[in-house]
Structure formats: structure tokens, C-alpha cells
C-alpha positions as CSV (number, residue, x, y, z in Angstrom):
1,M,15.6,-12.8,26.8
2,T,13.6,-14.0,29.7
3,S,10.9,-16.6,29.1
4,A,7.3,-15.5,29.5
5,A,3.8,-16.5,28.4
6,T,3.0,-18.1,25.0
7,D,0.9,-16.1,22.6
8,K,-2.1,-17.4,20.7
9,G,0.1,-18.0,17.7
10,G,2.4,-20.4,19.6
11,T,5.4,-18.1,19.9
12,T,6.9,-17.6,23.3
13,L,7.2,-13.8,24.0
14,S,9.8,-12.5,26.4
15,D,9.2,-9.9,29.1
16,S,11.1,-7.2,27.2
17,Y,12.6,-6.4,23.9
18,D,14.7,-3.7,22.4
19,Y,12.1,-3.1,19.7
20,V,8.4,-3.9,19.8
21,I,6.2,-3.6,16.7
22,V,2.4,-3.6,17.1
23,G,0.8,-4.9,13.9
24,G,1.6,-7.9,11.8
25,G,1.5,-6.7,8.2
26,V,3.8,-5.3,5.5
27,V,4.9,-2.3,7.6
28,S,6.1,-4.6,10.4
29,Y,7.9,-6.8,8.0
30,S,9.8,-3.9,6.4
31,A,10.5,-2.2,9.7
32,A,11.8,-5.4,11.4
33,K,14.1,-6.1,8.5
34,A,15.5,-2.5,8.6
35,I,16.0,-2.8,12.4
36,H,17.8,-6.1,12.0
37,Q,20.1,-4.7,9.3
38,Q,21.1,-1.7,11.4
39,D,21.2,-3.5,14.8
40,P,21.7,-7.2,14.1
41,K,22.0,-8.2,17.8
42,A,18.8,-6.4,18.9
43,S,15.7,-8.3,20.1
44,I,12.6,-7.6,18.1
45,A,9.0,-8.6,18.8
46,V,6.2,-8.3,16.3
47,I,2.7,-8.6,17.7
48,G,-0.2,-8.9,15.3
49,A,-4.0,-9.5,15.9
50,D,-4.4,-11.5,12.7
51,P,-4.0,-15.2,13.3
52,N,-2.0,-15.5,10.1
53,R,1.5,-14.1,9.7
54,A,2.2,-11.2,7.4
55,V,1.4,-11.4,3.7
56,Y,1.9,-9.1,0.7
57,R,-1.7,-7.8,0.9
58,P,-2.2,-6.7,-2.8
59,D,-2.0,-10.3,-3.9
60,L,-5.3,-11.0,-2.1
61,S,-7.2,-8.9,-4.6
62,K,-4.8,-9.1,-7.6
63,K,-2.4,-11.9,-8.5
64,L,-4.1,-14.8,-6.6
65,W,-7.2,-14.2,-8.9
66,T,-5.6,-13.1,-12.1
67,D,-2.3,-15.0,-12.5
68,P,-2.7,-18.8,-12.7
69,K,1.0,-19.3,-12.3
70,Y,1.1,-17.4,-9.0
71,D,1.1,-19.8,-6.1
72,F,-0.6,-19.2,-2.8
73,D,2.6,-19.9,-0.9
74,Q,4.2,-16.9,-2.5
75,I,2.1,-14.4,-0.6
76,W,3.8,-14.9,2.8
77,L,6.4,-12.5,4.4
78,H,8.7,-14.3,6.7
79,T,9.4,-11.7,9.4
80,D,10.7,-14.3,11.9
81,T,13.5,-15.6,9.7
82,D,14.2,-12.5,7.6
83,A,14.5,-10.3,10.6
84,D,15.3,-12.7,13.4
85,A,12.1,-11.5,15.2
86,D,9.7,-13.2,17.6
87,V,6.4,-13.0,15.8
88,A,3.2,-13.4,17.8
89,T,0.0,-13.9,15.7
90,G,-3.6,-13.8,17.0
91,T,-2.5,-11.5,19.7
92,T,-3.9,-8.0,20.4
93,V,-2.1,-5.3,22.3
94,V,-4.8,-3.7,24.4
95,S,-2.8,-0.9,26.1
96,I,0.4,1.1,26.0
97,D,2.1,2.7,29.1
98,P,4.5,5.2,27.6
99,A,5.9,6.2,31.0
100,Q,6.9,2.6,31.8
101,R,7.6,1.7,28.2
102,T,5.4,-1.3,28.2
103,V,2.6,-2.8,26.2
104,T,0.0,-5.2,27.5
105,T,-1.6,-8.0,25.4
106,D,-5.1,-9.5,25.6
107,S,-3.7,-12.5,27.4
108,G,-2.5,-10.1,30.2
109,Q,1.2,-10.2,29.5
110,T,3.1,-7.0,29.9
111,I,6.1,-6.6,27.6
112,G,8.7,-3.9,27.9
113,Y,10.3,-2.0,25.0
114,R,13.1,0.4,24.4
115,T,11.4,1.7,21.2
116,L,7.9,1.0,20.0
117,L,6.4,1.1,16.5
118,L,2.7,1.3,15.9
119,A,1.6,-0.3,12.6
120,T,-2.0,-1.0,13.5
121,G,-3.5,-0.1,10.1
122,G,-7.3,-0.2,10.1
123,D,-10.4,-2.3,10.2
124,P,-12.9,-2.7,7.4
125,K,-15.8,-0.4,7.5
126,Q,-19.0,-2.2,8.4
127,L,-22.5,-1.8,6.9
128,E,-25.3,-1.7,9.3
129,G,-28.3,-4.0,8.8
130,L,-26.4,-6.9,7.2
131,P,-26.5,-10.3,8.7
132,A,-23.3,-11.9,10.0
133,G,-22.1,-15.2,8.6
134,E,-19.6,-16.9,6.3
135,R,-21.4,-15.6,3.2
136,V,-21.0,-11.9,4.1
137,I,-17.3,-11.0,3.8
138,Y,-15.7,-7.7,4.6
139,Y,-12.7,-8.3,2.4
140,R,-9.2,-7.7,3.9
141,T,-7.4,-10.8,5.2
142,V,-6.0,-14.2,4.2
143,A,-9.0,-15.8,5.9
144,D,-11.3,-13.6,3.8
145,Y,-9.6,-14.7,0.6
146,R,-9.8,-18.3,1.5
147,R,-13.5,-18.1,2.4
148,L,-14.4,-16.1,-0.8
149,R,-12.4,-18.5,-3.0
150,S,-14.2,-21.5,-1.4
151,L,-17.6,-20.0,-2.0
152,T,-17.2,-18.8,-5.6
153,G,-16.3,-20.1,-9.1
154,P,-18.2,-21.4,-12.1
155,G,-21.9,-21.7,-11.4
156,T,-21.9,-19.4,-8.3
157,S,-23.0,-15.8,-7.8
158,A,-21.5,-12.9,-5.8
159,I,-22.4,-9.3,-5.1
160,V,-19.6,-6.9,-4.5
161,V,-20.6,-3.8,-2.6
162,G,-18.4,-0.8,-3.1
163,G,-17.0,0.6,-6.4
164,G,-13.7,1.9,-5.1
165,Y,-10.2,0.5,-5.2
166,I,-10.8,-2.8,-3.5
167,G,-14.3,-3.4,-4.7
168,S,-13.4,-2.9,-8.3
169,E,-10.4,-5.3,-8.0
170,V,-12.3,-8.0,-6.3
171,A,-15.2,-7.8,-8.8
172,A,-12.7,-8.1,-11.7
173,G,-11.0,-11.0,-10.0
174,L,-14.2,-12.9,-9.4
175,A,-15.3,-12.3,-13.0
176,V,-12.2,-14.1,-14.4
177,T,-13.1,-17.1,-12.3
178,D,-16.5,-17.4,-14.1
179,T,-18.4,-16.3,-11.0
180,E,-21.6,-14.4,-11.8
181,V,-20.8,-10.9,-10.4
182,T,-22.9,-7.9,-9.6
183,L,-21.1,-4.7,-8.6
184,V,-23.2,-2.2,-6.5
185,Y,-21.9,1.3,-5.8
186,P,-23.5,4.7,-4.9
187,A,-21.7,6.8,-7.6
188,E,-23.1,7.5,-11.0
189,H,-20.1,6.0,-12.7
190,L,-17.6,3.3,-11.6
191,L,-14.4,5.0,-10.4
192,G,-15.8,8.3,-11.7
193,N,-14.5,10.1,-8.6
194,M,-10.9,9.3,-9.7
195,F,-10.7,9.2,-13.5
196,P,-11.7,11.3,-16.5
197,A,-14.8,10.4,-18.5
198,D,-12.8,8.6,-21.3
199,I,-11.2,6.2,-18.9
200,V,-14.3,5.7,-16.9
201,E,-16.3,4.8,-20.0
202,H,-13.6,2.3,-21.0
203,I,-13.6,0.7,-17.5
204,E,-17.3,0.3,-17.4
205,A,-17.3,-1.3,-20.9
206,Q,-14.6,-3.7,-19.8
207,F,-16.5,-4.8,-16.7
208,T,-19.7,-5.3,-18.8
209,A,-17.8,-7.2,-21.5
210,H,-16.5,-9.6,-18.8
211,G,-20.1,-10.3,-17.6
212,V,-20.2,-8.0,-14.5
213,K,-23.6,-6.5,-13.9
214,L,-23.1,-2.9,-12.9
215,V,-25.6,-1.3,-10.5
216,P,-24.6,2.3,-10.1
217,G,-26.3,5.0,-8.0
218,T,-27.4,2.4,-5.4
219,R,-26.7,2.0,-1.7
220,V,-27.3,-1.2,0.2
221,T,-29.6,-0.5,3.2
222,G,-29.7,-3.9,4.8
223,G,-30.2,-7.6,4.1
224,A,-31.0,-11.0,5.3
225,L,-30.1,-14.7,4.9
226,R,-32.6,-16.9,3.1
227,H,-32.4,-20.7,3.7
228,H,-33.8,-22.8,1.0
229,R,-33.3,-26.0,-1.0
230,G,-31.0,-26.2,-3.9
231,A,-31.7,-27.7,-7.4
232,E,-31.0,-31.2,-6.1
233,G,-32.8,-30.7,-2.8
234,E,-29.8,-29.9,-0.7
235,A,-29.8,-27.2,2.0
236,A,-28.7,-23.9,0.5
237,E,-28.3,-20.3,1.6
238,T,-28.6,-17.0,-0.2
239,V,-27.9,-13.5,0.9
240,L,-30.6,-11.0,0.1
241,L,-29.8,-7.3,-0.1
242,N,-32.1,-4.3,0.2
243,T,-31.3,-1.1,-1.6
244,D,-32.3,2.5,-1.5
245,T,-33.8,2.2,-5.0
246,G,-36.2,-0.4,-3.8
247,E,-34.5,-3.2,-5.8
248,Q,-33.7,-6.4,-3.9
249,L,-30.6,-8.2,-5.0
250,S,-29.5,-11.8,-4.1
251,A,-26.4,-13.9,-4.4
252,E,-24.7,-16.8,-2.7
253,V,-22.0,-14.5,-1.3
254,V,-21.7,-10.8,-0.6
255,V,-18.3,-9.1,-0.5
256,L,-17.9,-5.6,0.9
257,G,-15.0,-3.3,0.0
258,L,-16.0,0.0,1.8
259,G,-12.5,1.2,2.9
260,I,-11.1,1.1,6.4
261,S,-11.5,2.9,9.7
262,V,-8.1,3.8,10.9
263,D,-7.1,2.0,14.1
264,D,-5.7,4.8,16.2
265,E,-7.6,4.1,19.4
266,L,-4.7,2.3,21.0
267,A,-2.5,5.4,20.4
268,A,-5.2,7.8,21.6
269,D,-5.7,5.9,24.8
270,A,-2.0,6.1,25.5
271,G,-2.1,9.9,25.2
272,L,-0.5,10.1,21.8
273,R,-1.6,12.8,19.4
274,V,-4.1,11.6,16.9
275,D,-5.9,13.3,14.0
276,D,-7.2,10.9,11.4
277,G,-4.5,8.6,12.4
278,V,-1.4,8.8,14.6
279,V,0.3,12.1,14.0
280,V,4.0,11.8,13.3
281,D,6.8,14.1,12.4
282,A,9.1,13.8,9.4
283,D,11.2,11.2,11.2
284,L,7.9,9.2,11.8
285,R,8.1,9.8,15.6
286,T,4.9,10.3,17.5
287,S,4.3,12.9,20.3
288,D,6.2,10.4,22.5
289,Q,9.9,10.3,21.5
290,N,10.2,6.5,22.1
291,I,7.2,5.6,19.9
292,Y,7.0,5.7,16.1
293,A,4.1,5.0,13.7
294,A,4.0,4.0,10.1
295,G,1.7,2.7,7.3
296,D,-2.1,3.2,7.0
297,V,-2.3,4.5,10.6
298,A,0.3,7.3,10.2
299,N,-0.6,10.9,9.5
300,Y,2.7,12.2,8.2
301,P,4.1,15.3,6.4
302,D,4.5,14.4,2.8
303,K,7.4,16.3,1.2
304,L,5.4,17.1,-2.0
305,L,1.7,17.1,-0.9
306,G,1.6,18.2,2.7
307,R,0.2,16.3,5.7
308,R,-1.7,13.2,4.7
309,R,-2.4,9.5,5.4
310,V,-1.9,6.9,2.7
311,E,-3.4,3.4,2.6
312,H,-1.3,1.7,-0.1
313,V,1.3,-1.0,0.0
314,D,4.2,1.1,-1.5
315,N,3.8,3.5,1.4
316,A,3.7,0.6,3.9
317,E,6.9,-0.8,2.5
318,A,8.8,2.4,2.3
319,M,7.6,4.0,5.5
320,G,8.1,0.8,7.4
321,K,11.7,0.6,6.2
322,R,12.4,4.2,7.1
323,A,10.7,3.9,10.5
324,G,12.8,0.8,11.3
325,A,16.0,2.4,10.3
326,N,15.2,5.5,12.3
327,M,14.3,3.5,15.4
328,A,17.7,1.7,15.1
329,G,19.7,5.0,14.9
330,D,20.0,5.6,11.1
331,V,17.9,8.7,11.4
332,A,16.6,10.5,8.3
333,P,13.3,12.1,7.3
334,Y,10.7,10.1,5.4
335,D,10.8,12.2,2.2
336,Y,9.2,9.7,-0.2
337,T,5.9,10.3,-1.9
338,P,4.5,6.8,-2.5
339,L,2.8,5.5,-5.6
340,F,-0.2,3.2,-5.8
341,F,-1.3,0.9,-8.6
342,S,-4.1,-1.4,-9.8
343,D,-4.9,-3.9,-12.5
344,L,-8.4,-4.2,-14.0
345,F,-8.7,-7.0,-16.6
346,D,-6.2,-6.0,-19.4
347,D,-5.6,-2.5,-18.1
348,G,-3.4,-1.3,-15.3
349,Y,-2.1,2.0,-13.9
350,E,0.3,3.5,-11.5
351,A,-0.3,6.9,-9.8
352,V,1.2,9.4,-7.5
353,G,-0.6,12.0,-5.4
354,R,-4.3,12.9,-5.5
355,L,-6.6,11.4,-8.1
356,D,-9.7,13.4,-7.8
357,S,-11.9,14.0,-10.8
358,S,-13.2,17.3,-9.3
359,L,-9.8,18.8,-9.9
360,T,-8.6,20.2,-13.2
361,M,-7.5,17.3,-15.3
362,V,-5.1,17.6,-18.2
363,Q,-5.1,14.4,-20.4
364,D,-2.3,13.5,-22.7
365,W,-3.0,10.3,-24.7
366,N,-0.7,8.2,-26.9
367,S,-1.4,8.0,-30.6
368,E,-3.4,4.7,-30.3
369,H,-5.5,6.2,-27.4
370,S,-4.6,3.1,-25.3
371,A,-2.4,4.8,-22.8
372,A,-2.5,8.2,-21.1
373,V,-0.9,10.6,-18.6
374,V,-3.5,12.5,-16.7
375,Y,-2.3,15.5,-14.6
376,Y,-4.6,16.5,-11.7
377,A,-4.1,20.1,-10.8
378,V,-5.3,23.2,-9.0
379,P,-5.3,26.7,-10.5
380,V,-2.8,29.0,-8.8
381,Q,-2.0,31.9,-11.1
382,G,-4.6,32.7,-13.8
383,E,-4.2,29.8,-16.3
384,K,-1.2,28.4,-14.4
385,L,-1.7,25.1,-12.6
386,Q,0.0,23.3,-9.8
387,V,-0.1,19.5,-10.2
388,V,-1.0,17.5,-7.1
389,G,-1.5,14.1,-8.7
390,V,-0.5,12.1,-11.8
391,L,-2.2,9.0,-13.3
392,L,-0.2,6.8,-15.6
393,W,-2.9,4.8,-17.4
394,N,-1.3,1.7,-19.0
395,I,2.1,3.3,-18.5
396,F,4.6,1.8,-16.1
397,G,7.9,2.7,-14.6
398,K,7.5,6.5,-14.8
399,T,6.4,7.4,-11.3
400,D,9.7,9.3,-10.6
401,E,8.9,11.5,-13.6
402,A,5.4,12.1,-12.0
403,R,7.0,13.1,-8.8
404,A,9.3,15.5,-10.6
405,V,6.3,17.2,-12.3
406,I,4.5,17.6,-9.0
407,A,7.6,19.1,-7.4
408,G,8.3,21.3,-10.5
409,T,4.9,22.9,-10.7
410,E,5.0,23.6,-6.9
411,Q,7.9,25.9,-7.7
412,K,6.9,27.0,-11.2
413,P,3.2,26.5,-12.1
414,A,2.5,25.6,-15.7
415,T,-0.3,25.9,-18.2
416,A,-2.2,22.9,-19.5
417,G,-0.3,23.2,-22.8
418,Q,3.0,23.2,-21.0
419,L,2.1,20.1,-19.0
420,A,1.3,18.0,-22.1
421,G,4.4,16.1,-23.0
422,S,6.0,16.5,-19.6
423,I,5.8,12.7,-19.4
424,D,5.8,10.8,-22.7
425,P,2.5,8.9,-22.9
426,A,4.0,6.2,-25.1
427,S,3.8,3.1,-23.0
């Protein structure tokens, strides 16, 4: 390699590499390891905008809050040593030149590649009208976790805005730290867009039992910071939130989990095909044969469910691994339908496919009514159903069976009665 400029993270980047990966998360880690396994002598550069190196992101909203034995040092993914890669943190790729096979960073360095992988993910969606500051956190990164942890705990208060996947996990995590938590969301019921009424009712009861104040049917319309004196006369700051119901809410910190906006602008500017993400084929190749995409940013053809984009870590790991192997010459289609999972207090679930409560839902509970398989289906032939998603509520290790049901009903639709028992609900 030839020596070049030093990136913001302190790593010296060369002028060219066999493989360049844009994005510094789970996808890049999995891809770099797969490349190194297939092509051990290859040069690999991983360029990420986050000032921190890669982490196993689910830990930021799960284990670091709920498992007292889980140490912060366990979250890191060591791409440099595990894949013999040059890892540049705090560095943004601002442009790609597919014709010259180069990328240019925000420091002005131009780096050549033989093959490029885009793993740019997405950025947290913003809410207009909220003040900026350390007490307003759009939750996604290690820095966000550190800041939230420093501002919460016994005797503090927090408002979580957003009742989806991340918002519900963060609210549950904060609750177990004895933070006074308020959870605000626009839907009538918490996670009601995903789960049947029995499970939704149970989830809401659990949040309430753990001291979380639920504020459903409410949108935040703006806010402000209020500077005041604390109980002992010290300078203090509170975040005030305005809502569409006219109620004003206040807390010492506000956390927003509103989903992400996919970061496909870099690809679009380079002339690659984009459509709600970077469009790839079954081999994860973009419209340029030398450029691949994987993870949150990739719009790919799922073997079971058709073209889709998935924002979960199982997909990031599996797709990154497949993309890296393909880039290094071990070419095979990405034919894996990923799972996703979550833990909320004493409950947990794994799922495959679409969890949409507007679909036909067939519930199959165990005898104690503590665990269930829920089949999400669309009518295709009279009373016959095609399953497009499976929820395993308090059931673990059966996602392969869920995939088999989805694949089976695509070929041979089934009635609700036939679906019951396809997967044993006994946990």
C-alpha cells in the first residue's frame, strides 16, 4: 500500500485498496471478515462517519440496560484485527466515481478500489420544532447511549417519543434504571400496528406495572428548553414538549426513536439505481458491477417475501457476510430471510417476515397463555391463506420453522385451522 493522508480517527489510509467498504457498522464488520476469509492477502478499507468503531448495535437498547453482568466493553466489533482491515472512523465519503473506481472523503482524499460495498445504513428521522442540545437525543449511536446513561437514573425523568421498535425498547430499558419514564406515541395502542390485541394489552400492562406513563394518540409538535434553579439552587434545564392534544409535557431528557431515513444519497449521486434504498440483485450487486450494497440501505429480492428493505441486525450480519464473500469471488445469491427480535421486560419474541396487525392473524397459544405463535396472512383462495409473517411470542429457536411455513403456504395455501399447530407454541 502507498501512504496517504490520515483520517479523523487516526488511521492512515492508502491511496487504493482491493476492497473499500463505506459504512462502519455491523455490515462492514461481517463483510470485511468474509472478504478476509476468502482473500486473506487482500487490502481492505472500512470508512465510517461515526467517530466510534463498530458495535453490536442491539446492545445499545437491550443488554446494556437490562443485563447487569453485561459489560460495556463487550459491545465492540474489532474489524481491524478480525479482518486485517484499515478502519477509518469519523470520516465521511462524500462522492463515488464509478468510472474511475474511486471514492473521495470529506478530507479531500481520493481512494481507489477494485470492488466497493455500500453499507451506509440510515440517519435518525428528525422532528421539526424541537430544540437542539444534549438533553434532546435521537437515539442510535454509542455517543447517544453514553449521553442518555449520564442524564438518567434514579431521581431523573425522561420522555421517549415514538412507540415503535426502538422507542419501546429504550423506554423499557430506562424504566429498569428507576428513571421516571413517559412514553408518547401517535397510535391508539402501544405496538398495536404489529401485534394482536391480547399481546398488546399484556405489553401495555407490563409498561404500566413498571412505572412507565403511557401517552397514546399523541404527537409532539414542538418544544423548548427551560432554564431554572434546582431544588438546591443549582442551575438546571428541562425540556418542554408541546403536543397536538394541547398537553405540555416536561422532563430532564427527551429521547426520540422515530425510525431512520435511508442513506442512499451517495449512491444516487453516483448514478446507481435507488428506490427506497440502493437497488441490488440477488447477488447484492448494484447497477454497477463493481459496487455492492448491504444492510439497512439495500433494497433486495427476498426469496420468500419479494423485494424489500430490512432494518434489523440479523439481516446486517447475514447480508454483510454474503456480500463480502461475493465480492471476493465466492458468489452465491442472498437467499436468507432474516429474523428480528426484541425483549420487553420479562417478555421477548423472535419474528420473520411482515408483522402487520391489519393482516389476517391466526393465533396459537400454549396452554398457559404465556407463549404464542401468530401467523400473519393474506387471503388467496376463499378461506385459504398465504402466510407472510410469523411472530414467536416468548418462543425462541424456531425461526427456521417459521420460514418453512411461509415457504409452504406460498406453494400450498392453508386454512386457519390447518395453520394452528404448524409450529408448536410450547416454549
